[in-house]
C-alpha positions as CSV (number, residue, x, y, z in Angstrom):
1,M,52.2,-33.5,-43.5
2,A,53.1,-29.8,-43.4
3,T,50.0,-29.0,-45.3
4,T,47.8,-30.9,-42.8
5,A,49.4,-29.2,-39.9
6,A,48.9,-25.8,-41.5
7,G,45.3,-26.6,-42.2
8,A,44.8,-27.7,-38.6
9,L,46.3,-24.5,-37.3
10,G,44.2,-22.5,-39.7
11,L,41.0,-24.2,-38.4
12,L,42.1,-23.6,-34.8
13,W,42.9,-19.9,-35.5
14,G,39.5,-19.5,-37.2
15,W,37.8,-21.1,-34.2
16,L,39.6,-18.9,-31.7
17,W,38.7,-15.7,-33.5
18,S,35.2,-16.7,-34.6
19,E,33.2,-13.5,-35.3
20,R,30.1,-15.3,-34.2
21,F,31.6,-15.7,-30.7
22,W,33.3,-12.4,-30.2
23,L,30.9,-10.0,-32.0
24,P,27.2,-9.3,-32.3
25,Q,25.2,-10.5,-35.3
26,N,26.0,-8.9,-38.6
27,V,29.3,-7.5,-37.3
28,S,32.7,-8.7,-38.7
29,W,36.3,-8.0,-37.8
30,A,36.6,-6.1,-41.0
31,D,33.9,-3.6,-39.8
32,L,36.2,-2.7,-36.9
33,E,39.3,-1.9,-38.8
34,G,38.6,1.8,-38.8
35,P,38.0,4.6,-38.1
36,G,40.9,7.0,-37.9
37,D,39.8,8.6,-34.6
38,G,42.2,7.9,-31.7
39,Y,43.4,4.4,-31.9
40,G,40.5,3.2,-33.9
41,Y,38.6,0.3,-32.4
42,P,40.3,-2.1,-29.9
43,R,42.2,-4.9,-31.7
44,A,43.9,-7.9,-30.4
45,R,47.2,-6.8,-31.8
46,H,47.2,-3.8,-29.5
47,I,47.9,-6.2,-26.6
48,L,51.4,-6.8,-28.0
49,S,52.4,-3.4,-26.8
50,V,51.8,-4.5,-23.2
51,F,54.9,-6.7,-23.0
52,P,57.6,-4.0,-23.5
53,L,55.5,-1.7,-21.3
54,A,55.4,-4.3,-18.6
55,A,59.1,-4.7,-18.7
56,G,59.4,-0.9,-18.3
57,V,57.0,-0.9,-15.4
58,F,59.1,-3.6,-13.7
59,S,62.3,-1.5,-14.2
60,V,60.6,1.6,-12.8
61,R,59.6,-0.5,-9.8
62,L,63.2,-1.6,-9.1
63,L,64.3,2.1,-9.2
64,F,61.4,3.2,-7.1
65,E,62.0,0.6,-4.4
66,R,65.7,1.4,-4.2
67,Y,65.7,5.2,-4.3
68,I,62.3,6.1,-2.9
69,A,60.7,3.2,-0.9
70,K,63.9,2.2,1.0
71,P,64.8,5.7,2.2
72,C,61.2,6.1,3.4
73,A,61.4,2.8,5.2
74,L,64.6,3.8,7.0
75,H,63.1,7.2,7.8
76,V,60.1,5.6,9.7
77,G,62.5,3.4,11.7
78,I,62.5,0.1,9.8
79,Q,65.9,-1.5,10.2
80,D,67.9,-2.6,7.2
81,S,68.5,-6.0,8.6
82,G,66.9,-9.4,8.8
83,P,65.4,-11.2,11.8
84,Y,67.5,-12.2,14.8
85,Q,69.9,-15.0,13.9
86,A,69.6,-18.3,15.8
87,Q,72.9,-19.4,17.4
88,P,74.6,-22.2,15.5
89,N,73.7,-25.7,16.7
90,A,74.4,-28.7,14.6
91,I,71.8,-31.0,16.3
92,L,68.9,-28.6,16.1
93,E,69.9,-27.5,12.6
94,K,69.7,-31.2,11.5
95,V,66.2,-31.6,13.1
96,F,65.1,-28.3,11.5
97,I,66.3,-29.3,8.0
98,S,65.5,-33.0,7.9
99,V,62.7,-33.6,10.4
100,T,60.4,-30.7,11.3
101,K,60.4,-26.9,11.7
102,Y,57.7,-27.2,14.3
103,P,58.7,-29.8,16.9
104,D,56.0,-31.2,19.1
105,E,56.2,-31.4,22.9
106,K,57.6,-34.9,22.9
107,R,60.5,-34.0,20.5
108,L,61.2,-30.8,22.5
109,E,61.6,-32.8,25.7
110,G,63.9,-35.3,23.9
111,L,66.1,-32.4,22.6
112,S,66.1,-30.8,26.0
113,K,67.6,-33.9,27.5
114,Q,70.1,-34.4,24.7
115,L,71.4,-30.8,24.7
116,D,70.8,-30.0,28.4
117,W,68.8,-27.0,27.3
118,D,65.6,-25.7,28.7
119,V,62.5,-26.5,26.6
120,R,61.7,-22.8,26.2
121,K,65.2,-22.1,24.9
122,I,64.7,-24.7,22.3
123,Q,61.4,-23.3,21.3
124,C,63.0,-19.9,20.9
125,W,65.8,-21.4,18.8
126,F,63.3,-22.9,16.4
127,R,61.3,-19.7,16.2
128,H,64.4,-17.6,15.4
129,R,65.5,-20.2,12.9
130,R,62.2,-20.1,11.1
131,N,62.3,-16.4,11.0
132,Q,65.8,-16.5,9.5
133,D,64.3,-17.9,6.3
134,K,61.8,-15.1,6.1
135,P,62.3,-11.8,4.4
136,P,63.0,-8.6,6.4
137,T,60.3,-6.1,7.0
138,L,62.3,-3.6,4.9
139,T,61.7,-5.8,1.8
140,K,58.0,-6.1,2.5
141,F,57.7,-2.4,3.1
142,C,59.3,-1.6,-0.3
143,E,57.0,-4.0,-2.2
144,S,53.9,-2.7,-0.5
145,M,54.9,0.9,-1.1
146,W,55.3,0.2,-4.8
147,R,51.9,-1.4,-5.0
148,F,50.3,1.4,-2.9
149,T,51.8,4.1,-5.2
150,F,50.6,2.4,-8.4
151,Y,47.1,1.6,-7.1
152,L,46.7,5.2,-5.9
153,C,48.0,6.7,-9.1
154,I,45.9,4.5,-11.4
155,F,42.8,5.0,-9.2
156,C,43.2,8.8,-9.4
157,Y,43.8,8.6,-13.2
158,G,40.7,6.4,-13.5
159,V,38.5,8.9,-11.6
160,R,39.9,11.8,-13.6
161,F,39.3,10.0,-16.9
162,L,35.8,8.7,-16.1
163,W,34.7,12.1,-14.6
164,S,34.7,13.5,-18.2
165,S,33.3,10.3,-19.8
166,P,29.6,10.2,-20.6
167,W,29.2,6.5,-19.6
168,F,30.3,7.3,-16.0
169,W,27.1,9.4,-15.6
170,D,24.9,7.4,-17.8
171,T,25.8,3.7,-18.0
172,R,23.5,3.2,-21.1
173,Q,26.3,5.0,-23.0
174,C,28.4,1.9,-22.5
175,W,26.2,0.2,-25.2
176,H,25.2,3.1,-27.4
177,S,26.3,2.3,-31.0
178,Y,28.2,-0.8,-29.6
179,P,30.5,-2.2,-30.9
180,Y,31.3,0.8,-33.1
181,Q,32.8,2.8,-30.2
182,P,36.1,4.4,-31.1
183,L,39.0,4.0,-28.7
184,T,40.2,7.3,-27.3
185,N,43.8,7.9,-26.3
186,G,42.9,8.2,-22.6
187,L,40.9,5.0,-22.6
188,Y,43.7,3.1,-24.4
189,Y,46.3,4.3,-21.9
190,Y,44.1,3.4,-18.9
191,Y,43.5,-0.2,-20.1
192,I,47.1,-0.8,-21.3
193,M,48.6,0.5,-18.1
194,E,46.4,-1.7,-15.9
195,L,47.2,-4.7,-18.1
196,A,50.9,-4.0,-18.2
197,F,51.0,-3.7,-14.4
198,Y,49.4,-7.1,-13.9
199,W,51.9,-8.6,-16.4
200,S,54.7,-7.0,-14.4
201,L,53.3,-8.7,-11.3
202,M,53.3,-12.0,-13.2
203,F,57.0,-11.6,-13.9
204,S,58.0,-10.3,-10.5
205,Q,56.1,-13.0,-8.6
206,F,59.0,-15.3,-9.2
207,T,61.5,-12.8,-7.6
208,D,59.2,-11.3,-4.9
209,I,58.8,-12.7,-1.4
210,K,57.6,-16.3,-1.7
211,R,54.5,-17.0,0.3
212,K,52.2,-19.9,0.9
213,D,49.6,-18.7,-1.6
214,F,52.1,-18.5,-4.5
215,L,50.0,-20.8,-6.7
216,I,46.8,-19.0,-5.9
217,M,48.2,-15.7,-6.8
218,F,49.7,-17.1,-10.0
219,V,46.3,-18.3,-11.1
220,H,44.8,-15.0,-9.9
221,H,47.2,-12.9,-12.1
222,L,46.4,-15.1,-15.1
223,A,42.6,-14.7,-14.5
224,T,43.1,-10.9,-14.2
225,I,45.1,-10.6,-17.4
226,G,42.6,-12.9,-19.2
227,L,39.5,-10.9,-18.1
228,I,41.1,-7.5,-19.0
229,T,42.3,-8.8,-22.3
230,F,38.9,-10.4,-23.0
231,S,36.9,-7.2,-22.4
232,Y,39.4,-5.2,-24.5
233,I,39.2,-7.5,-27.6
234,N,35.4,-7.5,-27.7
235,N,35.3,-3.7,-27.1
236,M,33.5,-3.8,-23.8
237,V,36.1,-1.3,-22.6
238,R,33.7,1.3,-21.4
239,V,32.1,-0.9,-18.8
240,G,35.5,-2.4,-18.2
241,T,36.9,1.0,-17.1
242,L,34.0,1.3,-14.6
243,V,34.8,-2.2,-13.1
244,M,38.5,-1.5,-12.9
245,C,38.1,1.9,-11.2
246,L,35.5,0.5,-8.8
247,H,37.9,-2.3,-7.7
248,D,40.9,0.0,-7.5
249,A,39.1,2.2,-4.9
250,S,40.0,-0.2,-2.0
251,D,43.3,-1.6,-3.2
252,F,45.5,1.3,-2.2
253,L,43.9,1.5,1.2
254,L,44.9,-2.0,2.1
255,E,48.4,-1.4,1.0
256,A,48.5,1.7,3.1
257,A,47.4,-0.3,6.1
258,K,50.2,-2.7,5.5
259,L,52.7,0.1,5.3
260,A,51.4,1.4,8.7
261,N,51.7,-2.1,10.1
262,Y,55.3,-2.5,9.0
263,A,56.1,1.0,10.4
264,K,54.4,0.0,13.7
265,Y,51.8,2.7,13.5
266,Q,49.2,0.6,15.1
267,R,46.4,3.1,15.5
268,L,46.8,4.3,11.8
269,C,47.0,0.7,10.7
270,D,43.7,-0.2,12.4
271,T,42.0,3.0,11.1
272,L,43.0,2.3,7.5
273,F,41.8,-1.3,7.8
274,V,38.4,-0.1,9.0
275,I,38.2,2.4,6.1
276,F,39.3,-0.3,3.7
277,S,36.6,-2.7,5.0
278,A,33.9,-0.1,4.7
279,I,34.8,0.9,1.1
280,F,35.2,-2.8,0.1
281,V,31.7,-3.7,1.3
282,V,30.1,-0.6,-0.2
283,T,31.7,-1.0,-3.6
284,R,31.5,-4.8,-3.9
285,L,28.1,-5.4,-2.4
286,G,26.4,-2.1,-3.2
287,I,27.7,-0.3,-6.2
288,Y,28.9,-3.3,-8.2
289,P,25.6,-5.2,-8.4
290,F,23.3,-2.2,-8.6
291,W,25.5,-0.2,-11.0
292,I,27.8,-2.6,-13.0
293,L,25.7,-5.7,-13.2
294,N,22.6,-3.7,-13.9
295,T,24.1,-2.3,-17.0
296,T,25.9,-5.4,-18.2
297,L,22.8,-7.7,-17.7
298,F,19.8,-5.5,-18.3
299,E,20.7,-2.3,-20.2
300,S,23.0,-4.2,-22.6
301,W,20.3,-6.9,-23.2
302,E,17.8,-4.1,-24.1
303,M,20.2,-2.2,-26.4
304,I,22.4,-4.9,-28.1
305,G,20.9,-8.2,-27.1
306,P,22.9,-11.3,-26.1
307,Y,25.5,-13.2,-28.1
308,P,28.1,-15.8,-27.1
309,S,30.9,-13.5,-25.6
310,W,28.1,-11.5,-23.9
311,W,27.0,-14.5,-22.0
312,L,30.6,-15.4,-21.1
313,F,31.4,-11.9,-19.9
314,N,28.3,-11.6,-17.8
315,G,28.9,-15.1,-16.4
316,L,32.4,-14.1,-15.2
317,L,31.0,-10.9,-13.7
318,L,28.3,-12.9,-11.8
319,I,31.0,-15.3,-10.5
320,L,32.9,-12.3,-9.3
321,Q,29.9,-11.1,-7.4
322,V,29.7,-14.4,-5.6
323,L,33.3,-14.0,-4.6
324,H,32.6,-10.5,-3.4
325,V,30.0,-11.9,-1.0
326,I,32.5,-14.5,0.3
327,W,35.3,-11.9,0.7
328,S,33.0,-9.5,2.5
329,Y,32.1,-12.3,4.9
330,L,35.8,-12.9,5.6
331,I,36.4,-9.2,6.2
332,A,33.3,-9.0,8.5
333,R,34.6,-12.1,10.5
334,I,38.0,-10.5,10.9
335,A,36.4,-7.2,12.1
336,F,34.2,-9.2,14.5
337,K,37.2,-11.0,16.0
338,A,38.9,-7.6,16.4
339,L,36.0,-6.3,18.4
340,I,35.8,-9.4,20.6
341,R,39.5,-10.1,21.2
342,G,40.8,-6.6,20.8
343,K,43.0,-7.6,17.8
344,V,42.7,-9.5,14.6
345,S,43.8,-13.1,15.0
346,K,47.1,-14.0,13.5
347,D,46.9,-15.4,10.0
348,D,48.9,-18.4,8.6
349,R,50.4,-16.2,5.9
350,S,52.2,-13.9,8.4
351,D,55.8,-13.6,7.2
352,V,57.4,-13.2,10.6
353,E,56.2,-15.1,13.6
354,S,55.1,-13.4,16.8
355,S,57.0,-14.3,19.9
356,S,53.7,-14.2,21.8
357,E,52.6,-17.5,20.3
358,E,54.9,-19.7,22.2
359,E,55.0,-17.5,25.2
360,D,51.3,-18.1,25.7
361,M,51.9,-21.8,25.5
362,T,54.6,-21.8,28.2
363,S,54.6,-18.9,30.6
364,S,54.2,-15.2,30.6
365,T,57.7,-14.5,31.9
366,K,60.7,-13.8,29.7
367,G,62.6,-17.0,29.0
368,P,66.2,-17.7,28.1
369,C,65.8,-16.4,24.5
370,G,66.5,-13.0,25.9
371,R,65.2,-11.4,22.7
372,S,62.2,-11.4,20.4
373,S,62.7,-12.3,16.8
374,S,59.5,-10.7,15.5
375,N,61.3,-7.6,14.3
376,G,58.3,-5.5,15.2
377,A,55.8,-7.9,13.7
378,G,54.6,-9.5,16.9
379,R,51.5,-7.9,18.4
380,V,51.1,-5.6,15.4
381,N,51.1,-8.5,13.0
382,G,48.2,-9.8,14.9
383,H,46.1,-7.0,13.6
384,M,47.3,-7.1,10.1
385,G,47.8,-10.8,9.5
386,G,44.2,-11.3,8.4
387,S,44.2,-8.1,6.3
388,Y,47.5,-9.1,4.6
389,W,45.9,-12.3,3.6
390,L,42.9,-10.3,2.3
391,K,45.2,-8.6,-0.2
392,S,45.9,-11.8,-2.1
393,E,42.8,-13.7,-1.3
394,V,40.2,-10.9,-1.3
395,V,41.3,-7.8,-3.1
396,G,43.5,-9.6,-5.6
397,M,40.8,-11.4,-7.4
398,G,38.5,-8.4,-6.9
399,T,40.5,-6.5,-9.4
400,S,40.4,-9.2,-12.0
401,A,37.4,-8.0,-13.9
């Protein structure tokens, strides 16, 4: 029985690492064991170094958020406190927990009669109670500042590294002598740091702010890790660095816009979002297809010819281009709404509700709530609700190649 199981595992292992899938014709894994230059050629075992590095990245993040991001948040006026607390009420609490967090008009009228409260006061109570369960702006600011810092640093490193790389100026160099392209120290660090960061996001997702798209982001992180690992193992790292740097170009701008949103710098927030939108469209609909896809589809076909993993890699890049078109449409729609309405419409993923929602449904006068629970996220969040959603739905998958 043990012999049969071992034989089955051996067959499975051989199938997973089939040279005919991963490598061009007449190339074997043994051919890629050398040379002694740099780190040799990319090997699957190099990926193991990512896990302790990811743990280190996560530890650095905790220190960064506590000793750098939090003081910065306090300096720009973000309060170290949660949303306004709803006053205790056993009846409303029972409805909130057991029945609904968003009572309709009929239920509001019933509760109004039962408690002898004004309907507007009950609406305010439910809004405050919902916001109680949501994280404070300070926490969101710290998380975004960490991502902004990493994205900006890795983008600057990528530009600096690629500036002195021949394939940045001539993409045909991505395939010259492929797959016998030695792995330099700088290229190794670039790839491993990107991969370690996304592994750290995979770990931290279970401790970070929980949002409605948790499952989507979980799948996204898996896809990102898979694509980076895939391109590393079959030594398509040269073109991989181009793809990563191209996608990193807009990530830090969106995080910067979110920071401006949390700090209530509305004009700066809008300006950064416009810059982000422009760079996103230019890089994803212009540079990506005419620079990246041109070399992976046509120049590589001419120089190395197709083989199984080549087809898979290009298939994934083409799917990514389809997603770029969809994401660009979503960005354009948000920008169009901003021009028509004067602000970006509120998105379902907003962490703290705006008090203006229910005020528009009732009256424009101040009701018995006496205080807004938006913690500064009301009208400002209207601008950035859509763009915050874009970080996970749009930019997130955009970095996955």
